[in-house]
C-alpha positions as CSV (number, residue, x, y, z in Angstrom):
1,M,162.7,167.8,264.4
2,N,161.4,171.3,264.4
3,T,163.9,174.1,264.6
4,Q,164.1,175.2,267.4
5,D,165.2,171.5,268.8
6,H,167.9,171.3,266.0
7,T,169.0,175.0,267.0
8,R,169.9,173.6,270.6
9,R,171.3,170.5,269.6
10,R,173.7,172.0,267.3
11,G,173.7,174.9,269.8
12,N,175.1,177.0,266.9
13,P,177.1,179.9,268.1
14,T,177.2,181.5,264.9
15,L,173.5,181.8,263.7
16,R,173.4,183.0,267.9
17,R,176.2,186.1,267.1
18,L,173.8,186.7,263.9
19,L,170.9,186.7,265.6
20,D,172.1,189.0,268.9
21,S,174.3,191.3,266.4
22,E,171.9,192.2,263.6
23,A,169.1,192.5,266.1
24,T,171.1,195.4,268.5
25,G,172.7,196.7,265.2
26,G,169.0,197.3,263.7
27,I,168.5,199.2,267.0
28,L,171.5,201.3,266.4
29,L,170.8,201.7,262.6
30,M,167.0,203.3,263.9
31,F,168.9,205.5,265.9
32,V,171.1,207.1,263.2
33,A,168.7,206.7,260.6
34,G,166.9,209.3,262.8
35,L,169.5,211.4,263.1
36,A,170.4,211.6,259.7
37,I,167.2,213.0,258.9
38,L,167.3,215.5,262.1
39,T,170.8,216.5,260.7
40,A,169.6,217.2,256.8
41,N,166.4,219.4,257.8
42,S,168.6,221.2,261.0
43,P,171.0,224.3,260.2
44,L,173.6,221.8,260.2
45,A,172.3,220.5,256.6
46,E,174.4,222.2,254.2
47,A,177.9,221.0,256.3
48,Y,176.2,217.7,256.0
49,F,175.2,217.4,252.6
50,G,178.6,219.2,252.0
51,A,180.9,217.0,253.5
52,L,179.1,213.6,251.6
53,H,180.3,215.1,248.3
54,A,183.5,216.6,249.1
55,Y,186.1,214.7,247.3
56,V,189.0,212.6,249.1
57,G,191.2,211.5,246.5
58,P,189.2,209.8,243.0
59,L,186.0,209.1,245.2
60,S,183.9,211.3,246.9
61,V,183.2,210.5,250.7
62,Q,179.6,209.2,249.8
63,H,181.0,207.5,247.3
64,W,183.9,205.7,249.5
65,I,181.1,204.7,252.1
66,N,178.8,203.2,249.0
67,D,181.7,201.7,246.8
68,A,185.0,200.8,249.7
69,L,183.4,200.3,253.5
70,M,179.9,198.4,251.8
71,A,181.9,195.9,249.9
72,F,182.8,194.9,254.0
73,F,178.9,195.1,254.2
74,F,178.6,192.7,251.1
75,L,181.5,190.3,251.6
76,M,179.6,189.5,255.5
77,V,176.6,189.0,253.4
78,G,178.3,186.7,251.1
79,L,179.8,184.9,253.9
80,E,176.4,184.4,255.8
81,I,175.0,183.3,252.7
82,K,177.5,180.2,252.0
83,R,177.6,179.0,255.6
84,E,174.1,178.9,255.9
85,V,173.7,177.0,252.5
86,L,176.4,174.6,253.6
87,D,176.4,173.9,257.0
88,G,172.8,176.1,258.6
89,Q,170.0,176.7,258.4
90,L,170.2,176.4,254.5
91,S,172.0,173.2,254.4
92,T,169.1,170.8,253.1
93,W,166.0,171.3,250.8
94,P,163.1,170.7,253.8
95,R,164.7,173.8,254.9
96,R,165.3,175.3,252.0
97,I,162.1,175.6,251.0
98,L,159.4,177.7,253.1
99,P,162.1,180.4,253.7
100,G,163.0,180.1,249.7
101,V,159.8,180.6,248.2
102,A,159.0,182.9,250.9
103,A,161.8,185.2,250.1
104,L,161.2,184.6,246.3
105,G,157.3,185.8,246.9
106,G,158.8,188.7,249.3
107,M,161.0,190.2,246.1
108,A,158.1,189.2,243.3
109,G,155.3,191.1,245.0
110,P,156.6,194.5,245.6
111,A,158.6,194.5,242.2
112,L,155.6,194.0,241.1
113,V,153.5,196.7,242.6
114,Y,156.2,199.1,242.3
115,L,155.6,198.2,238.4
116,A,151.8,198.6,238.6
117,F,152.3,202.9,239.5
118,N,155.5,203.0,237.2
119,H,154.9,201.2,234.2
120,G,154.4,203.9,232.0
121,N,157.7,205.8,233.0
122,P,160.6,204.6,231.5
123,A,162.8,206.7,233.7
124,A,161.1,205.1,237.1
125,I,160.7,201.6,236.1
126,H,164.5,200.9,236.3
127,G,163.7,201.3,240.3
128,W,161.3,198.0,240.2
129,A,163.8,196.3,242.3
130,I,163.9,199.0,245.0
131,P,161.3,197.6,247.8
132,S,162.0,194.0,246.7
133,A,165.0,194.2,249.6
134,T,164.1,193.3,253.2
135,D,166.7,194.8,256.2
136,I,167.5,192.3,258.2
137,A,169.2,194.3,260.8
138,F,166.1,196.8,261.4
139,A,163.6,193.8,261.1
140,L,165.2,191.8,264.0
141,G,166.1,194.8,265.9
142,V,162.3,195.1,266.1
143,L,161.6,191.7,266.8
144,S,164.4,191.9,269.5
145,L,162.3,195.1,271.6
146,L,159.4,191.8,271.8
147,G,161.9,189.8,273.7
148,P,160.6,185.9,274.1
149,R,157.1,186.8,272.9
150,V,158.4,185.8,269.4
151,P,159.8,182.1,269.3
152,V,163.0,181.7,268.3
153,S,161.8,179.6,265.3
154,L,160.7,182.4,263.7
155,K,163.4,184.6,264.5
156,V,165.7,182.0,262.3
157,F,163.1,181.9,259.8
158,L,162.9,185.7,259.4
159,A,167.0,185.8,259.4
160,A,166.9,182.5,256.5
161,L,164.5,184.1,254.0
162,A,166.2,187.8,254.3
163,I,170.0,185.9,253.9
164,I,168.1,184.5,250.4
165,D,166.8,187.7,249.5
166,D,170.2,189.3,250.2
167,L,171.0,186.4,247.8
168,G,168.7,187.5,244.9
169,A,169.4,191.5,245.8
170,V,172.9,190.7,245.0
171,T,171.9,188.7,241.7
172,I,169.5,191.6,240.5
173,I,172.6,194.3,241.5
174,A,175.0,191.7,239.2
175,F,172.4,192.1,235.9
176,F,170.5,194.9,236.2
177,Y,172.8,197.6,237.5
178,T,175.8,197.6,235.7
179,S,176.8,199.6,233.2
180,G,179.8,201.2,230.6
181,L,181.8,197.8,231.1
182,S,185.4,197.6,230.7
183,V,186.4,194.1,228.9
184,P,190.1,194.5,230.0
185,D,188.9,195.0,233.8
186,L,186.4,192.5,233.7
187,I,189.4,189.8,232.3
188,A,191.7,190.9,234.8
189,A,188.8,190.4,237.6
190,G,188.1,187.2,235.9
191,F,191.9,186.4,236.6
192,A,191.9,187.4,240.3
193,T,188.8,185.1,240.8
194,T,190.8,182.5,239.5
195,L,193.6,182.7,241.6
196,L,191.0,183.0,244.8
197,F,189.5,179.5,243.7
198,L,193.1,178.2,243.6
199,L,194.0,179.2,247.2
200,N,190.7,177.4,248.1
201,R,191.5,174.3,245.9
202,R,194.8,173.9,247.6
203,G,193.7,174.5,251.3
204,V,195.3,177.9,252.2
205,Q,194.2,178.2,255.6
206,S,195.5,181.5,256.1
207,L,193.1,184.4,255.2
208,T,195.9,187.0,254.8
209,P,196.2,185.9,250.5
210,Y,192.7,186.0,250.6
211,M,191.9,189.4,251.3
212,L,195.1,191.0,249.6
213,V,193.8,189.3,246.0
214,G,190.2,190.4,247.7
215,A,191.6,194.1,247.7
216,V,193.0,194.2,244.0
217,L,189.7,192.4,242.8
218,W,187.6,195.0,244.2
219,V,189.8,197.8,242.5
220,L,189.4,196.0,239.2
221,V,185.5,195.5,239.8
222,L,185.4,199.0,240.6
223,R,187.0,199.8,237.2
224,S,185.0,197.8,235.3
225,G,181.6,199.0,235.3
226,V,179.9,196.2,237.8
227,H,179.2,197.7,241.1
228,A,182.5,197.3,243.0
229,T,180.8,195.8,246.5
230,L,179.8,192.6,244.6
231,A,183.5,191.9,244.4
232,G,183.1,191.1,248.4
233,V,180.7,188.6,247.4
234,V,182.7,186.7,245.3
235,L,185.5,186.9,247.9
236,A,183.4,185.4,250.6
237,L,182.7,182.3,248.2
238,T,186.1,181.2,248.2
239,I,187.1,181.7,251.5
240,P,187.1,178.3,252.9
241,I,184.4,177.0,255.2
242,K,186.3,173.6,256.3
243,L,189.5,172.9,257.8
244,T,192.2,170.7,256.1
245,P,192.5,167.6,257.2
246,S,196.0,168.1,259.0
247,K,194.1,169.8,262.1
248,P,191.8,166.8,263.0
249,E,192.0,168.7,266.5
250,A,190.6,171.5,265.3
251,K,186.7,172.8,265.6
252,A,184.7,173.7,262.9
253,S,184.6,177.8,264.2
254,D,188.1,177.3,263.7
255,S,187.8,177.2,259.6
256,P,188.9,180.7,257.7
257,L,185.0,181.6,257.1
258,H,184.0,181.5,260.4
259,R,186.9,183.4,261.4
260,L,186.3,186.1,258.8
261,E,182.6,186.1,259.8
262,H,183.4,186.3,263.5
263,A,185.9,189.3,262.9
264,L,183.2,191.1,260.7
265,H,180.3,190.6,262.8
266,K,180.9,193.4,265.4
267,P,182.3,196.2,262.6
268,V,180.1,195.7,259.9
269,A,176.8,195.9,262.3
270,F,178.2,198.5,264.6
271,L,180.0,200.2,262.2
272,V,179.7,200.0,258.3
273,V,176.0,199.6,258.2
274,P,175.4,202.8,260.8
275,I,178.1,205.0,258.6
276,F,176.2,204.0,255.4
277,G,172.6,204.8,256.9
278,F,173.7,208.2,258.4
279,A,175.4,208.9,255.1
280,N,172.0,207.8,253.1
281,A,168.9,208.5,254.9
282,G,169.3,212.3,255.6
283,V,166.4,213.8,253.4
284,S,165.0,217.2,253.6
285,F,161.6,217.6,253.9
286,D,161.5,221.3,252.6
287,G,158.7,221.9,249.9
288,V,157.6,218.3,251.3
289,S,153.8,217.9,251.0
290,L,151.1,215.4,250.7
291,A,151.3,215.8,247.1
292,T,155.0,214.4,247.8
293,F,153.9,211.1,248.8
294,A,151.4,210.2,246.1
295,Q,154.3,210.3,243.2
296,P,154.3,207.0,241.3
297,V,158.1,206.3,242.5
298,T,157.3,206.7,246.1
299,L,153.9,204.8,246.3
300,G,155.4,202.3,244.3
301,V,158.4,202.0,246.6
302,G,156.0,202.6,249.9
303,L,153.2,200.3,248.9
304,G,155.7,197.6,247.4
305,L,157.3,197.7,251.1
306,L,154.1,197.3,252.6
307,L,151.5,195.1,250.7
308,G,154.0,193.9,248.2
309,K,156.1,192.3,250.7
310,L,152.6,191.0,253.1
311,I,151.0,189.6,249.5
312,G,154.4,187.8,248.7
313,I,155.6,186.6,251.5
314,F,152.3,185.6,253.7
315,G,151.1,184.3,250.1
316,A,153.6,181.6,249.6
317,V,153.4,181.2,253.0
318,A,149.7,180.3,253.5
319,L,150.4,178.1,250.3
320,L,153.0,176.1,250.9
321,V,151.5,175.2,254.7
322,R,147.6,174.7,253.0
323,T,149.1,172.2,250.2
324,G,151.5,170.4,253.3
325,L,154.6,171.0,251.8
326,A,155.7,173.0,254.6
327,D,154.9,173.7,257.8
328,L,155.0,176.8,260.2
329,P,158.0,177.9,262.2
330,A,157.6,175.8,265.2
331,G,155.4,177.3,268.3
332,A,154.3,180.2,265.6
333,S,151.1,181.1,265.1
334,W,149.6,182.3,262.3
335,G,149.1,185.8,263.8
336,Q,152.9,186.0,264.2
337,V,153.5,184.8,261.2
338,L,151.6,187.8,259.8
339,G,153.6,189.9,262.0
340,V,156.9,189.1,260.9
341,T,155.7,189.2,257.3
342,L,154.9,192.9,257.9
343,L,158.4,193.3,259.6
344,C,159.7,192.2,256.1
345,G,158.5,195.3,254.5
346,I,161.5,197.1,256.2
347,G,163.4,197.9,253.6
348,F,166.1,200.0,254.6
349,T,169.8,199.0,253.7
350,M,169.3,197.0,251.0
351,S,166.4,199.4,249.4
352,L,168.3,202.3,249.6
353,F,171.7,201.0,248.1
354,I,169.5,200.1,245.5
355,G,167.9,203.1,245.1
356,L,171.2,204.9,244.4
357,L,172.1,202.4,241.4
358,A,169.2,203.2,240.0
359,F,168.6,206.6,239.8
360,D,171.4,209.4,239.7
361,D,168.6,212.5,239.5
362,P,168.3,213.4,243.0
363,L,164.9,214.1,242.8
364,L,164.3,210.6,242.2
365,Q,166.2,209.7,245.0
366,D,164.4,211.9,247.6
367,R,161.4,210.2,246.1
368,V,162.7,206.9,246.9
369,K,164.2,207.9,250.6
370,F,160.0,209.3,251.1
371,G,158.8,205.8,250.1
372,I,161.8,203.8,252.2
373,L,161.0,205.5,255.0
374,A,157.1,205.9,254.7
375,G,156.9,202.3,254.0
376,S,159.3,201.0,256.5
377,L,158.0,203.1,259.0
378,V,154.4,201.8,258.5
379,A,155.6,198.2,258.0
380,G,157.6,198.1,261.4
381,S,154.9,199.5,263.3
382,L,151.9,197.4,262.0
383,G,154.4,193.9,262.1
384,Y,155.1,195.4,266.0
385,T,152.1,195.7,267.1
386,I,150.2,192.5,265.6
387,L,153.2,190.8,267.5
388,R,152.7,192.8,270.3
389,L,148.9,191.6,270.7
390,T,149.3,188.3,269.0
391,N,148.1,185.5,271.6
392,R,151.3,183.6,272.3
393,E,150.0,180.2,272.2
394,P,150.8,178.8,268.6
395,V,147.4,177.5,266.2
396,R,147.1,174.1,265.0
397,Q,149.1,173.7,262.1
398,M,147.1,174.5,258.6
399,S,148.3,171.9,256.6
400,Q,145.9,169.3,254.7
């Protein structure tokens, strides 16, 4: 059964909401990113940067956005990963193979390109994971501009690939971007996590106790040295996806996971991510020249997103299809797959996030932003153009 038939028969409303909200949110994200750049290069620049660095309680405004507000983004990511793996497009191994291997190639390729430019600089090497991420909101936002020209199966492929990509990014952050660990806080966070799993095992359906314990977990993880947003992922993995047997008349969409995911969709897509984008995309172009874009960090990030994603994802898909291990998404041509692969080079939200974790030096952070903006702009423009010009009729599968 092809992906379109499967989606139609199951009538997956959650996936449809994901595609719709992410696409619209991506268009909004494009707008706020441009607004941030304009603001950072206008007479309002001093007020813009001053407001971000102002302290509210123990954290600056920018840290509240990146550590607290983005925890809801990671909670949403965790919920999407759990739902898709247990009850969605990634629930069986045949469905996981193509987006899964493509996502692995899409993480390895950019990292290798980045390291090729920065292997001789010990300080810069720490940013190897920056171009490995795909911004699903931006990519789906571009796809939405093309309307029915792109088959639904290709949008589902992109969403599944990006979700696996997010899982990889979360794992990378947990293992490679933590420092100064506090053992007592980690132990306390472990107890809070255990309590969340006990709530799950006892079949607690109310979201209130999960959210209360999750708030405590966020504080403990913030204090522990592990990035606080990962508390959102841990919380998501404990939210029940199944209903208790005492409610046989209830629908699957009434489960705690589906209810929380539905409640978070619009606030995350239309509030959390745009605020993060506005707070972190602003970069001043004072003193910027062509030499700025020739810096190893900028080149590594920009070409990692453009060429690394292209080589890693398209190469993985071609290998799987040619060896007969997988088929192209139903109704899609090779040209369309190439276009979507280039859209995966739009690495805005998660790439910015990892860049801020990788470097404390504002100069390196600016070089990262230039690379992300340049690489994402070129990759997105090429992807859109190819998808716009590609024949709508699918070509014959090239498997043997």
